[in-house]
C-alpha positions as CSV (number, residue, x, y, z in Angstrom):
1,X,198.9,-120.7,-91.3
2,X,196.9,-118.3,-94.4
3,X,193.8,-118.0,-92.1
4,X,195.5,-117.1,-88.7
5,X,197.9,-114.5,-91.2
6,X,194.5,-113.0,-92.4
7,X,193.2,-112.5,-88.9
8,X,196.5,-111.0,-88.0
9,X,195.6,-108.6,-90.5
10,X,192.1,-107.7,-89.8
11,X,193.3,-106.9,-86.3
12,X,196.8,-105.4,-86.5
13,X,194.1,-102.9,-88.6
14,X,191.7,-102.2,-86.4
15,X,194.5,-101.0,-83.8
16,X,195.5,-98.6,-86.0
17,X,191.5,-97.8,-86.7
18,X,191.4,-97.6,-83.0
19,X,193.8,-94.3,-83.3
20,X,192.4,-92.5,-86.0
21,X,188.8,-91.9,-85.5
22,X,186.5,-90.0,-87.8
23,X,183.9,-88.0,-85.5
24,X,180.1,-86.7,-87.0
25,X,179.8,-84.1,-85.2
26,X,175.7,-83.1,-85.2
27,X,173.9,-79.4,-84.9
28,X,173.7,-79.3,-80.6
29,X,176.1,-81.7,-79.9
30,X,180.4,-81.6,-79.7
31,X,180.8,-78.2,-80.6
32,X,179.0,-75.0,-80.0
33,X,179.6,-71.7,-80.4
34,X,181.3,-69.5,-77.6
35,X,181.2,-65.9,-79.5
36,X,181.3,-63.6,-76.1
37,X,181.3,-60.4,-78.1
38,X,177.9,-59.1,-79.5
39,X,176.0,-59.2,-82.2
40,X,175.8,-63.2,-81.2
41,X,174.9,-64.7,-84.7
42,X,175.7,-68.2,-84.3
43,X,177.6,-70.0,-86.8
44,X,175.6,-73.5,-87.4
45,X,176.0,-76.5,-89.2
46,X,174.1,-76.9,-92.5
47,X,173.9,-78.6,-95.9
48,X,174.4,-75.1,-98.3
49,X,178.4,-76.8,-99.1
50,X,178.3,-79.9,-98.3
51,X,182.3,-81.6,-97.9
52,X,182.4,-84.8,-96.7
53,X,178.8,-86.1,-96.8
54,X,175.4,-84.0,-96.5
55,X,176.8,-80.6,-94.9
56,X,180.2,-78.6,-93.3
57,X,179.9,-75.7,-90.5
58,X,178.7,-72.3,-92.1
59,X,181.0,-69.5,-90.7
60,X,179.6,-66.2,-90.2
61,X,180.5,-62.8,-89.5
62,X,180.6,-60.2,-88.0
63,X,182.6,-63.1,-85.1
64,X,182.4,-66.4,-84.1
65,X,183.9,-69.0,-82.1
66,X,182.4,-72.7,-82.9
67,X,184.5,-74.2,-80.4
68,X,184.8,-77.7,-78.7
69,X,186.2,-77.4,-75.1
70,X,186.3,-74.3,-74.1
71,X,188.2,-71.0,-75.6
72,X,188.8,-69.8,-71.7
73,X,190.9,-72.9,-70.4
74,X,191.9,-73.0,-66.7
75,X,193.6,-75.2,-64.7
76,X,190.8,-77.1,-64.4
77,X,189.7,-77.8,-68.0
78,X,189.5,-80.9,-69.8
79,X,193.2,-81.3,-72.1
80,X,192.7,-82.2,-75.8
81,X,196.4,-82.9,-75.3
82,X,199.8,-81.2,-74.5
83,X,201.0,-78.5,-77.2
84,X,204.3,-80.7,-77.2
85,X,203.1,-83.5,-78.1
86,X,200.6,-81.8,-81.2
87,X,201.5,-83.7,-85.0
88,X,198.5,-83.2,-87.2
89,X,196.5,-79.8,-87.7
90,X,194.4,-79.3,-90.5
91,X,191.0,-77.9,-92.0
92,X,189.0,-77.6,-95.0
93,X,187.8,-74.4,-96.0
94,X,185.9,-72.0,-97.9
95,X,184.7,-68.2,-98.5
96,X,181.4,-67.9,-99.7
97,X,180.8,-64.5,-99.2
98,X,183.4,-61.3,-98.6
99,X,181.5,-59.1,-96.6
100,X,183.7,-56.4,-94.9
101,X,186.1,-59.2,-93.6
102,X,189.5,-58.6,-94.8
103,X,190.6,-59.1,-98.3
104,X,191.8,-62.9,-98.9
105,X,189.9,-63.9,-95.2
106,X,189.1,-68.0,-94.5
107,X,187.8,-69.2,-91.4
108,X,190.0,-69.1,-88.8
109,X,191.3,-72.2,-86.8
110,X,192.7,-71.4,-83.4
111,X,194.2,-73.4,-80.1
112,X,193.2,-71.8,-77.2
113,X,196.1,-73.1,-74.4
114,X,196.9,-73.0,-71.0
115,X,199.9,-73.4,-69.6
116,X,199.4,-74.5,-65.8
117,X,203.2,-73.8,-65.5
118,X,203.2,-70.1,-65.4
119,X,199.6,-69.6,-65.9
120,X,199.6,-68.4,-69.3
121,X,196.3,-68.3,-71.2
122,X,196.8,-67.5,-75.1
123,X,196.1,-68.9,-78.6
124,X,197.6,-69.9,-81.7
125,X,195.9,-69.0,-84.7
126,X,196.0,-69.3,-88.8
127,X,193.9,-66.6,-90.0
128,X,194.8,-66.4,-93.9
129,X,194.1,-62.7,-94.6
130,X,197.0,-61.8,-92.2
131,X,199.5,-64.6,-92.7
132,X,197.9,-65.5,-96.8
133,X,198.4,-68.9,-96.6
134,X,196.7,-69.5,-99.5
135,X,197.3,-66.2,-101.8
136,X,194.3,-65.7,-103.4
137,X,191.0,-67.8,-102.7
138,X,188.6,-68.1,-105.1
139,X,184.7,-67.5,-103.4
140,X,183.3,-70.8,-103.5
141,X,186.7,-73.4,-103.9
142,X,187.4,-75.3,-100.7
143,X,190.6,-75.5,-99.9
144,X,192.8,-78.2,-97.6
145,X,194.8,-76.0,-95.5
146,X,198.2,-77.8,-93.6
147,X,197.6,-75.6,-90.4
148,X,200.7,-77.2,-89.0
149,X,203.3,-75.9,-91.3
150,X,201.9,-73.0,-92.1
151,X,202.7,-69.6,-90.2
152,X,200.7,-68.7,-87.3
153,X,200.8,-65.9,-84.5
154,X,200.4,-65.6,-80.8
155,X,197.4,-63.6,-78.9
156,X,197.8,-63.3,-75.4
157,X,194.9,-63.3,-73.5
158,X,194.4,-60.5,-70.9
159,X,193.6,-63.4,-68.3
160,X,196.5,-63.9,-66.7
161,X,198.7,-63.0,-63.7
162,X,199.3,-59.3,-62.7
163,X,203.0,-58.5,-62.9
164,X,203.9,-61.2,-65.4
165,X,205.6,-60.9,-69.0
166,X,202.5,-60.9,-70.5
167,X,200.1,-58.5,-68.2
168,X,197.5,-56.5,-70.6
169,X,198.9,-58.3,-73.9
170,X,195.0,-58.3,-75.8
171,X,197.0,-57.5,-79.1
172,X,197.7,-59.7,-81.8
173,X,201.6,-60.8,-81.5
174,X,202.8,-61.7,-85.0
175,X,200.7,-60.3,-87.0
176,X,202.0,-58.9,-90.6
177,X,204.0,-56.0,-88.9
178,X,204.9,-57.9,-86.0
179,X,208.1,-60.7,-85.8
180,X,206.1,-63.6,-84.4
181,X,204.8,-65.6,-87.4
182,X,206.2,-68.9,-87.6
183,X,205.1,-72.2,-87.8
184,X,203.7,-74.7,-85.4
185,X,206.8,-76.9,-84.9
186,X,208.8,-72.9,-83.7
187,X,206.0,-72.3,-81.7
188,X,206.4,-75.7,-79.7
189,X,210.6,-75.6,-79.8
190,X,211.3,-72.2,-79.3
191,X,213.8,-72.3,-76.8
192,X,215.1,-68.6,-76.0
193,X,212.9,-65.9,-75.3
194,X,211.2,-64.3,-78.2
195,X,210.2,-60.8,-79.2
196,X,207.1,-59.6,-78.1
197,X,203.5,-58.3,-79.2
198,X,204.3,-56.0,-82.6
199,X,206.3,-53.1,-82.3
200,X,206.8,-54.0,-78.5
201,X,209.9,-54.5,-76.9
202,X,209.1,-57.0,-74.0
203,X,210.2,-60.7,-74.4
204,X,207.1,-63.3,-74.6
205,X,206.8,-66.3,-72.3
206,X,207.7,-69.5,-73.7
207,X,205.1,-72.7,-73.8
208,X,205.8,-75.3,-71.2
209,X,206.2,-79.0,-71.8
210,X,202.9,-78.4,-69.6
211,X,201.0,-75.9,-72.0
212,X,197.9,-78.3,-72.8
213,X,195.2,-77.1,-75.6
214,X,191.7,-76.7,-73.8
215,X,190.0,-75.8,-76.5
216,X,189.7,-76.1,-80.5
217,X,187.8,-74.0,-82.1
218,X,186.9,-72.3,-85.8
219,X,185.3,-68.8,-86.7
220,X,185.7,-65.5,-88.2
221,X,187.6,-62.2,-86.9
222,X,186.0,-59.1,-85.2
223,X,185.1,-56.7,-88.4
224,X,184.0,-59.7,-90.6
225,X,180.3,-58.3,-91.0
226,X,178.2,-60.0,-93.7
227,X,180.8,-62.4,-93.8
228,X,179.9,-66.0,-95.1
229,X,182.2,-69.4,-94.9
230,X,182.6,-72.6,-94.5
231,X,184.6,-75.5,-92.9
232,X,184.7,-79.2,-92.2
233,X,186.9,-81.9,-91.7
234,X,189.6,-80.3,-89.2
235,X,192.3,-83.2,-88.2
236,X,194.1,-82.6,-84.5
237,X,196.3,-85.3,-83.9
238,X,198.9,-86.3,-81.2
239,X,202.2,-88.4,-80.7
240,X,201.1,-91.6,-78.6
241,X,197.7,-90.0,-78.5
242,X,194.3,-89.7,-80.1
243,X,194.2,-88.1,-84.2
244,X,190.5,-87.1,-84.7
245,X,188.9,-85.5,-87.9
246,X,185.7,-83.9,-86.8
247,X,183.0,-83.5,-89.4
248,X,180.5,-81.3,-89.6
249,X,177.0,-83.0,-91.1
250,X,173.3,-82.5,-90.7
251,X,171.3,-84.8,-88.6
252,X,169.6,-88.1,-90.0
253,X,173.1,-88.9,-91.7
254,X,175.7,-92.1,-91.2
255,X,178.5,-91.2,-92.4
256,X,180.4,-94.1,-92.4
257,X,184.3,-93.3,-91.0
258,X,187.3,-93.8,-93.2
259,X,189.6,-96.1,-90.9
260,X,185.8,-98.6,-90.6
261,X,185.8,-99.0,-94.3
262,X,189.3,-100.3,-94.4
263,X,189.3,-102.6,-91.6
264,X,185.7,-104.2,-93.1
265,X,187.3,-104.1,-96.6
266,X,190.5,-106.3,-95.3
267,X,188.0,-108.6,-93.0
268,X,186.4,-109.6,-96.3
269,X,189.2,-110.0,-98.5
270,X,190.3,-112.4,-95.3
271,X,187.2,-114.4,-95.6
272,X,187.2,-114.6,-99.3
273,X,191.3,-116.2,-98.8
274,X,190.1,-118.6,-96.3
275,X,186.8,-119.9,-98.3
276,X,189.4,-120.4,-101.4
277,X,191.6,-122.2,-99.2
278,X,188.6,-124.4,-97.8
279,X,189.1,-127.9,-98.7
280,X,186.4,-129.1,-101.0
């Protein structure tokens, strides 16, 4: 009976571990630089400021979009999950050289979203220089940011249907001079039309239940010449779906997943208990 219970505990841990995964991202694999505006200075994964293991993502200016999926999703793009089911979004970040970036800048994270109901493409952006989640980050210090509960703003892309409410919206919406900085929950659950871009009088289309995340990126905004910062352990989770933490590492390393370590530990405990109860 006790042996069966030990096995059951291990199996339960295995099921939990299968939902949460740590994906080790090496250079040249599932994440690529997708900056489309010159100068094209790519961000890289290196060992200058290791966070969890021997590496992290080095974000450099004046502009970068280091992404998985695509920063310009369409109706045919692969979906990471529905925006309406997003349950966790977090990242570890630090700045080492501010350069010409706005004061208090840290690497910026974005969800790149496509809504097939109306054909709109937009981004939900956490940018510390705009929202000051970390009031005054110290150069060289790491910060773990719960982006899901932080203030974020929406950027609406110009590649949208002519004549729609969103036509021509290429500027930020919801920056400090506007009205659309709110939490992720606010963006997901808006039930009525919200104000337009900063200083604008138009309304902004709501996200429908079909809106999906087609890309995730870490980078820095335009004009951040000379900027250098780092990011690691970006977590994205969905209710009833995947729970993935992206850990950026240099090649030639094997970083054990926390879930795997816990499973091995439970298995060893179960084996030890079984041996103690084995008749002599």
